[in-house]
KOLPA-834280 format. One record per residue (C-alpha): residue in one letter; x, y, z. Coordinates in steps of 0.1 Angstrom, whole numbers, padded with zeros to 4 digits, always signed. Each point is the difference from the previous one (the first is absolute). Layout:
<sites>
aXYZ...
</sites>
This chain:
<sites>
m-0238-0443+0068a+0014+0024-0029t-0033+0021+0005l+0003+0004+0036l+0036+0010-0003y-0008+0027-0028r-0021+0017+0020l+0022-0002+0033g+0027+0016-0024r-0024+0028-0013l-0013+0005+0036a+0040+0002+0009f+0008+0022-0026r-0032+0025+0009r+0006+0000+0034r+0036+0001-0003w+0004+0027+0037y-0019-0024+0016v+0016-0032-0007a+0034+0017+0003l-0010+0015+0036l-0014-0032+0007w+0033-0017-0003a+0019+0024+0017a-0024+0000+0029v+0006-0037+0000l+0037+0003+0000g-0001+0021+0027a-0025-0017+0023v+0020-0034-0003g+0030+0018+0003f-0011+0014+0035g-0011-0032+0010a+0035-0013-0005a+0016+0026+0016t-0023-0002+0033a-0006-0040-0004p+0022-0018+0031a+0025-0019-0013a-0006-0038-0012p+0013-0026+0025d+0029-0021-0012e-0016-0034-0005g+0031-0016-0014n+0008-0020-0031s-0018-0034+0013m-0005-0030-0023p-0025-0019+0015g+0000-0039-0011i+0033-0004-0002e+0023-0022+0026s+0027+0033+0008q-0030+0020+0009q-0015-0024+0024a+0032-0008+0015f+0006+0039+0004d-0036+0004+0014l+0010-0026+0026m+0031+0019+0010e-0019+0030+0008q-0026-0019+0020r+0026-0020+0018f+0030+0027+0005p-0017+0031+0007g+0023+0029-0012a+0021-0026-0021a-0011+0011-0035a+0001+0038+0008d+0002+0021-0030g+0024+0025+0016a+0032+0013-0027s+0031-0019+0003a+0035+0005-0013r+0026-0026-0007i+0035+0016+0002v+0021-0022-0015f+0042+0005+0008v+0028-0015-0022a+0038+0005+0012p+0026+0007-0027d+0017-0022-0020g+0022-0026+0019q-0015+0015+0034k-0029-0015+0026v-0028+0018+0012t+0009-0015+0033a+0030+0021+0003t+0004+0023+0027e-0002+0034-0021n-0031-0014-0019r-0018-0016+0029r+0002+0034+0016a-0012+0016-0030v-0031-0025+0000e-0008+0005+0035k+0003+0036-0003f-0025+0000-0028v-0024-0022+0021d+0003+0023+0030e-0007+0036-0017a-0031-0020-0022a-0014-0016+0031d-0001+0039+0014g-0019+0010-0033p-0035+0013+0000q-0027-0026-0004v+0020-0029+0003a-0010-0027+0020q+0035-0019+0002a+0029-0005-0019a+0017-0036+0002d+0038-0006+0007p+0011-0023-0032f+0028-0013+0024k-0031-0008+0027v-0025-0016-0024r+0029-0022-0020a-0007+0023-0029v+0038-0006-0014s+0006-0019-0027e+0024-0033+0001d+0030+0018-0013d-0009+0030+0022s+0003+0020-0034t-0039+0012+0005a-0023+0011+0029y-0032+0017+0000a-0022+0018+0025t-0035+0003+0000v-0017+0032+0009s-0034-0002+0012y-0025+0029+0002e-0033+0005+0018v-0019+0016-0032e-0005-0009-0035a+0023+0010-0027d-0023+0028-0013a+0001+0013+0035l+0035+0006+0004t+0011+0035+0004d+0029+0014-0018r+0020+0005+0035s-0003-0036+0006k+0016-0011-0038t+0027+0028+0004v+0010-0016+0034l+0002-0033-0014e+0017+0011-0032d+0028+0022+0020a+0006-0031+0022m+0008-0020-0032e+0021+0027-0013e+0021+0000+0031a+0008-0037-0005r+0008+0003-0038d+0024+0025+0014a+0017-0028+0023g+0006-0016-0034l-0029-0025+0001t-0024-0003-0030v-0031+0006+0010e-0033-0010-0018a-0038+0004+0011g-0030-0024-0007g-0035-0001+0012n-0028+0026-0005a+0012+0027+0025l+0022+0017-0025a-0010-0018-0033t-0003+0024-0030q-0036+0003-0015p-0005-0012-0036a-0002+0030-0024a-0022-0004-0027g+0020+0010-0029g+0016+0034+0007a+0007+0020-0031a-0007-0029-0023e-0036+0001+0011g-0003+0039-0006i+0014-0001-0035g-0028-0032-0005v-0027+0022+0010a+0020+0028-0023i-0004-0023-0029a-0035-0005+0007a-0008+0035-0006v+0018+0001-0029v-0020-0028-0015l-0034+0013+0010l+0012+0032-0019i+0015-0013-0030t-0034-0023-0002f-0023+0029+0002g+0023+0030-0011s-0017+0021+0030l+0012+0008+0034a-0036+0001+0015a-0008-0033-0020a+0034-0018+0018g-0005+0019+0034l-0038-0010+0006p+0006-0039+0006l+0029+0006+0021l-0020+0028+0019t-0032-0027+0004a+0019-0027+0008i+0021+0020+0028i-0039+0011+0012g-0007-0035+0000v+0027-0013+0021g-0003+0028+0022v-0037-0011+0010s+0010-0039+0001m+0029+0005+0020a-0015+0024+0026s-0030-0021+0004i+0019-0030+0011l+0017+0022+0024a-0034+0011+0012l-0014-0038+0001g+0031-0012+0013s-0007-0002+0039t-0037-0017-0013f+0014-0024-0023g+0039-0007+0010l+0014+0019-0030s+0031+0021+0000a+0020+0017-0022t+0017-0032-0016t-0031-0016-0006g-0005+0027-0026t+0031-0007-0018l-0018-0021-0025a-0032+0026+0001t+0028+0026-0010m+0020-0017-0029l-0037-0010-0015g-0019+0028+0004l+0028+0023-0014a+0003-0025-0030c-0038-0004-0004g-0007+0034+0004i+0022+0012-0028d-0011-0027-0023y-0037+0007+0004a+0006+0034-0002l+0019-0001-0034f-0029-0021-0012i-0027+0025+0006v+0023+0027-0014s+0009-0014-0031r-0036-0012-0010y-0010+0038+0009r+0027+0011-0025e-0012-0025-0025e-0037+0012+0002r+0010+0035-0001a+0018-0005-0032k-0031-0018-0016g-0016+0035+0005h-0020-0005+0034a-0005+0027+0024p+0022+0000+0031r-0034-0013+0025e-0007-0022-0027a+0036-0017-0004a-0002-0002+0040g-0030-0020+0001l+0012-0022-0034a+0032-0007+0021a-0013-0007+0031g-0024-0024-0016t+0020-0021-0024a+0035+0006+0016g-0014+0002+0033s-0018-0034-0004a+0038-0016-0007v+0009+0016+0032v-0026-0014+0023f+0007-0035-0013a+0036+0002+0000g-0006+0013+0039l-0018-0031+0008t+0024-0024-0012v+0027+0017+0024v-0023+0000+0026i-0003-0036-0006a+0033-0005+0001l+0009+0019+0030a-0026-0017+0023g+0009-0032-0012l+0033+0005+0019s-0025-0010+0032v+0009-0039-0016v+0034+0002+0012g-0011+0000+0038i+0027+0030+0009p-0022+0024+0021m+0027+0028-0010l-0006-0010-0036t-0036-0002-0001k+0000+0039+0017m+0022+0009-0027g-0023-0013-0028l-0030+0015+0013a+0016+0033+0006a+0014+0001-0035a-0035-0013-0017g-0012+0031+0018a+0023+0022-0013v-0006-0013-0035v-0036+0008+0004v+0004+0036+0008s+0025+0002-0029v-0030-0012-0022v-0026+0024+0017i+0026+0029-0005a+0002-0008-0037l-0036+0002-0005t-0008+0030+0019l+0030+0021+0007v+0017-0006-0032p-0032+0014-0021a-0002+0030+0025l+0034+0011-0007l-0005-0005-0035g-0031+0021+0003l+0026+0028+0018w+0023-0003-0031p-0017-0016-0028d+0027+0015-0026a+0032-0001+0021v+0000-0038-0005l+0000+0001-0037s+0031+0000-0018r+0010+0031-0016s-0011-0009-0037t-0032-0012+0016r-0007+0036+0017k+0006+0018-0030p-0037+0015-0013s-0013-0007-0032s-0009+0031-0023r-0037-0013+0001t-0005-0015+0039r+0020+0000+0028f+0004-0037-0002p+0023-0020-0018r-0011-0013-0031p-0009-0039+0007r+0027-0025-0012f-0021-0029+0000a-0038-0011+0001r-0009-0038+0006k-0018-0017-0028r-0024-0030+0010g+0019-0033-0018g+0031+0020-0006s+0030+0008+0019t+0007+0037+0001e+0001+0027-0024g+0028+0026-0005g+0030+0002+0026e+0036-0011-0007g+0010-0034+0014n+0019+0007+0028g+0030-0025+0015g-0025-0022+0019t-0021-0005-0033r+0032-0010-0022w+0011-0025+0031a-0034-0016+0000r-0001-0003-0037f+0035-0016+0001v-0012-0025+0028l-0029-0009-0024r+0019-0008-0029r+0022-0022+0022p-0021-0014+0030v+0015-0035+0003p+0037+0010+0002v-0005+0030+0025l-0022-0026+0021l+0027-0029-0001a+0029+0026+0006s-0025+0020+0030v-0007-0033+0018a+0036-0017-0004g+0020+0028+0012l-0022+0005+0033g+0001-0037+0001a+0038+0000+0001l+0002+0030+0023a-0024-0022+0021l+0022-0026+0008p+0019+0009+0027v-0031+0002+0024l+0002-0041+0002d+0031+0010+0020l-0020+0028+0022q+0013+0000+0037l-0020+0021+0023g+0015+0017+0034m+0006+0034+0018p+0033+0016-0009g+0017+0009+0031d+0032+0022+0005e+0016-0025-0021s-0013+0018-0028k+0010+0033+0010p+0028+0021-0019t+0031-0003+0017s+0001+0036+0003t-0028-0004+0028t+0013-0011+0038e-0028-0026+0003r+0017-0020-0030r+0035+0004+0013a-0011-0012+0034y-0020-0029-0014d+0033-0010-0020a+0022+0004+0032l-0023-0022+0020a+0004-0024-0031d+0034-0003+0002g+0003-0002+0035f-0028-0023+0009g-0009-0014-0031p-0024+0004-0025g-0034-0014+0020f+0010+0023+0029n-0019+0027-0014g-0032-0020-0001p-0006-0022+0029l-0030-0023+0007t-0020+0001+0032i-0012-0029+0013v-0031+0005+0021v-0009-0031+0024d-0035-0004+0016a+0010-0025+0028k-0032+0008+0017g-0014-0037-0002a+0031-0016+0006a+0004-0021+0032d+0039+0012+0003p+0006+0039-0020k+0032+0000+0003a+0010-0033-0010a-0023+0003-0028v+0017+0032-0011t+0034-0014+0001t-0009-0026-0023i-0015+0022-0025e+0034+0021+0002q+0020-0026-0004r-0019-0016-0030v-0002+0034-0016g+0037+0007+0006a+0007-0033-0019t-0014+0006-0030e+0019+0008-0029g+0002+0033-0013v+0000+0013+0037v+0032+0017+0014s-0009+0006+0034v-0028+0004+0022s-0003+0023+0033a-0012-0009+0035a-0035-0003+0005r-0018+0028+0019f-0029-0007+0022n-0030+0021+0006p-0013+0010+0036a-0024-0028+0001g+0028-0027-0011d-0026-0014-0027t+0015+0013-0032a+0037+0005-0012m+0017+0016-0030f+0033-0002-0013t+0017+0009-0031a+0016-0023-0032v+0028+0019-0021p-0003-0017-0035a+0030-0004-0020a-0012+0015-0030a-0008+0037-0009p-0038+0011+0010t-0011+0001-0038d+0020-0031-0006q-0020-0031-0015k+0019-0020+0028t-0016+0018+0028k-0033-0003-0014d+0007-0039-0005l+0008+0000+0037v-0031+0016+0010h-0020-0025-0016g+0021-0027+0012i-0002+0013+0036r-0039+0002-0003g+0001-0033-0018d+0016-0022+0030r-0023+0020+0021s-0024-0032+0008g+0030-0025+0003i+0016+0024+0026e-0029+0009+0022s-0009-0036+0001t+0029-0002+0025t-0008+0030+0023q-0033-0014+0014g-0022+0025-0012a+0024+0033-0009t-0003+0015-0032f+0016+0030-0016e+0000+0022-0031v+0024+0019-0021t-0001+0036-0002g+0026+0032-0004t+0003+0026-0025t+0014-0026-0026a-0028-0024+0007m-0028+0023-0002n+0016+0011-0035i-0001-0035-0010d-0036-0004+0007m-0010+0032-0016a+0017-0009-0030q-0019-0034-0002k-0035+0015+0011v+0003+0025-0032q+0015-0025-0022d-0030-0025+0009a-0027+0030-0001l+0013+0015-0038i-0017-0028-0019p-0035+0005+0017y+0005+0037-0001l+0006+0000-0037a-0031-0020-0005v-0021+0021+0016v+0010+0031-0012v+0006-0013-0038g-0036-0018+0005l-0022+0030+0010a+0018+0022-0021v-0009-0020-0033l-0037-0001+0011l+0001+0040+0006l+0015+0002-0038m-0025-0025-0011v-0026+0027+0010v+0022+0031-0016f+0012-0018-0034r-0033-0024-0002s+0024-0023-0010v+0017-0035+0011l+0035+0001-0018v+0007+0035+0005p+0002-0004+0040v+0017-0034-0001k+0026+0018-0026a+0006+0026+0024a+0005-0020+0031l+0021-0024-0017g+0024+0033-0009f+0003+0013+0030l+0013-0034+0012l+0025+0001-0027s+0009+0035+0013v+0001-0007+0034g+0019-0031-0003a+0028+0016-0022a+0004+0028+0024l+0004-0025+0031g+0025-0018-0024s+0018+0032-0002v+0000+0005+0032v+0016-0033+0009a+0024+0002-0028v+0014+0033+0016f-0005-0001+0037q+0004-0037+0006w+0021-0015-0024g+0022+0034-0007w-0008+0005-0038g+0013+0040-0007a-0001+0003+0038g+0031+0023+0001l-0020+0023-0028l-0025+0010+0028g+0024+0001+0027v-0012-0033+0017e+0026-0009+0023q-0011-0035+0016t-0028-0023-0019g-0024-0023+0020p-0032-0010+0002v-0031+0026-0012m-0019+0016+0024s-0029-0022+0012l-0026+0031-0007m+0014+0004-0034p-0022-0022-0021i-0031+0010+0017f+0007+0036-0004l+0013-0001-0034v-0032-0020-0007g-0025+0025+0015i+0014+0032-0015v+0010-0013-0033f-0034-0020-0003g-0014+0034+0007l+0018+0023-0027a-0004-0032-0024m-0036-0003+0002d+0001+0041-0004y+0016-0003-0036e-0019-0027-0009v-0035+0014+0009f+0009+0034-0015l+0017-0019-0033v-0027-0025-0006a-0029+0021+0007r+0006+0024-0027m+0003-0032-0026r-0031-0011+0015e-0018+0034-0002a+0015+0002-0039y-0016-0037-0005v-0035+0008+0014h-0002+0032-0018g+0008-0021-0036d+0035-0004-0001r+0013-0034-0017p+0024-0017+0027d+0032+0009-0013q-0012+0036-0006a-0011+0001+0038v+0036-0009+0012v+0016+0027-0024s-0028+0025+0014g+0010-0011+0036f+0032+0006-0007r-0003+0031-0015y-0015+0017+0028s+0013-0022+0030a+0035-0009-0008r+0017+0033+0005v-0020+0005+0031v+0009-0037+0014v+0036+0007-0011a+0003+0030+0020a-0013-0014+0034a+0021-0029-0002l+0030+0024-0006i-0013+0020+0029m-0004-0031+0022m+0035-0015-0010a+0019+0034+0006v-0016+0003+0038f+0009-0037+0006s+0035+0001-0015g+0005+0026+0025f+0003-0024+0028i+0028-0016-0019g+0022+0026+0016a-0009-0011+0035g+0030-0010+0021e-0021-0031+0016s+0001-0032-0025m-0035-0008+0014i-0014+0035-0018k+0023-0004-0033a-0021-0033-0005i-0032+0014+0003g+0007+0029-0020f+0020-0022-0026g-0030-0024+0001l-0028+0024-0005a+0020+0016-0029v+0005-0029-0021a-0038-0011+0008v-0012+0029-0016l+0022+0000-0029f-0006-0036-0008d-0043+0005+0004a-0005+0031-0015f+0027-0003-0028v+0001-0036-0009v-0034-0012+0011r-0024+0027-0005m+0019+0017-0030a+0010-0036-0018l-0018-0031+0014v-0034+0017+0003p-0005+0013-0037a+0019-0033-0013v-0027-0021+0019l-0029+0021-0010a+0010-0002-0037l+0003-0037+0003l-0035-0005+0016g-0019+0026-0022r-0036+0001+0008a+0006-0028+0026a+0014+0021+0021w-0030+0018+0006w-0020-0035+0002l-0024-0003+0036p-0020-0031+0002r-0038+0007+0000p-0007-0014+0040l+0029+0023+0010d-0014+0031-0021r-0032-0003+0017l+0019-0006+0035l+0023+0027-0001p-0014+0033+0008r+0005+0030-0028v+0021+0028+0007d+0001+0027-0027v+0041+0000+0001e+0004+0012-0034g-0026+0027-0002e-0021-0017-0021a-0033+0024+0011l+0023+0030-0002s+0007-0007-0038r-0028+0025-0010r+0022+0025+0019s+0032-0009-0014t-0008+0013-0032v+0015+0034-0008l-0026+0029+0008p-0004+0029-0030a+0018+0028+0007p-0027+0021+0010a-0011-0024+0026r+0034-0002+0013t+0002+0036+0002a-0032+0005+0021d+0012-0033+0024r+0030+0022+0003e-0016+0027+0012s-0022-0015+0024v+0030-0015+0014r+0014+0032+0007t-0028+0011+0017
</sites>
């Protein structure tokens, strides 16, 4: 492996213009394909294997057009204090709004609240539903303007008017100015780490190129594989994160080899052969984690995982080819200013250190990584206990984890959707915002109408149901559906218990209908089912991903205990991150500091996303840090010296990579949506815990306690596992510093 990548790095360096032009051609080709490819069909967010999806499919089959996905707006009218919305002037204003909205472009119908009984019992609140012929994304500005103008006229009449639904819904922004600040901080961290604008900009440049190739490929293949821009959300995040990390590792090793006195081309080859090997296996672990998303059984999530895995593969290939090529174009620009200063004898800096077999390194002052490693080696037990106890305590709130899909109730009160939600909850009850839809299949019943009536009465009599609507039959008369309004809010645990209770009583209810069956669906039931599906799949997903990663790391490190330690450390960090999310966004601890106005269940897909993304970054840090320790150990260092060597050369780069990711993810905390805040916060603290507690404290403490046992591998496994030269042992002869004349000759050959 190391020899192959060494040759690839030297080839890319020597044929730098060809490599650069090749990647430019690839980017142009996939960009052209994305621009000319037909739009991907909207397959929706189907959730196979859950009851609410089965009921929804039955509705589409038996009620043609009932599940139409046209946009809609629910306009809520609230009368001034002490007045009723049914008063003459207020009623006239509402009816005028309905007439104007109905005449708007793309409108299918506008329901008059006074004709469809959409008025609260105390006559203080009413709502009108405006349905459109097209989806929300296809609404024209003219259609929205007509609706907004009609709402404004109703406000001028003295009514409080708010809009729910998706027709006028505000699109959540990722992070605004805060995200821009995060990217700026990332650039500053790179600049401080490398002391060179070129070295700081190269990882950003190659990462952006990689994301561009990945996203263009996704869009170009969208119509063929059912992919879309939404599918590429995870690919963009991980493509950028891994792209920066992998290029950062290669550039850092290149600078290190140049500091030893190697010529540029040789340094690029050695960087690709050593750090590049770590990049390959780090990328493989990330691909395993992302491909493992198929275990969850949600088609959308499977596509997102595979698309992101493709983006990571692109990042690896770019790090091994384009990065050495760009180093060939600017071999000295990425070096620090002090290193670029020529010596009086040679154009190369004096070697700072050289490896001696059987010892550590000679020369070179100890840096912060060295001092920290020695501190941990002197006190491994207290550091280990403090790390495990701290992360374990932070993970405790996970025991109370509640999953759900936040709706309008989680949006800021500055949005009209949140105010409409609150107004409906005040006027009609908290459960009005999340009605349950009961679909009755009476095809096998002797008397379908009687069977539907029985089910309607039994569901309506269930504790926790406020009211049920009149059943509506399909044209064939063999299927009906009606709504049941819960007493509690959509995300309340009582509503979840109600759904399970109705389904639990199903056999008893159906036994009295002589052949009719029913299922519960609706947005609220769908969210409950999806949360349960994700929660059930979380443990199998972790088992598959962690198990395969442990096997892969065994191949990389030729060890049993190091991969197990890596997996356990990851579980601790991701558990602490999830616990922190629960404490802030579910319990409300410190929520005000982050601008969270409403706490509630954690987004259903949050644990899966957190595990997938953080696993990728954690394995990056683990492989790059421990690979240097393994390299030092193979080359003759004692176990404790190998730990110090690993920290001397890798700690600064790992810390820089972690700070960059934390800065980027923290930008999402500045978003207005609570859901996006939770994603940004969860990812930022997960990187914090994994990089600074697990990799920087727990890993050296465990290795210090294990000593040589850390690198133990049973002989049967040693014979069974394939050998991959990640530590670059085959390159050990090349890693020695060449004499000055040889370096000069090599330099001259590179220049030609």
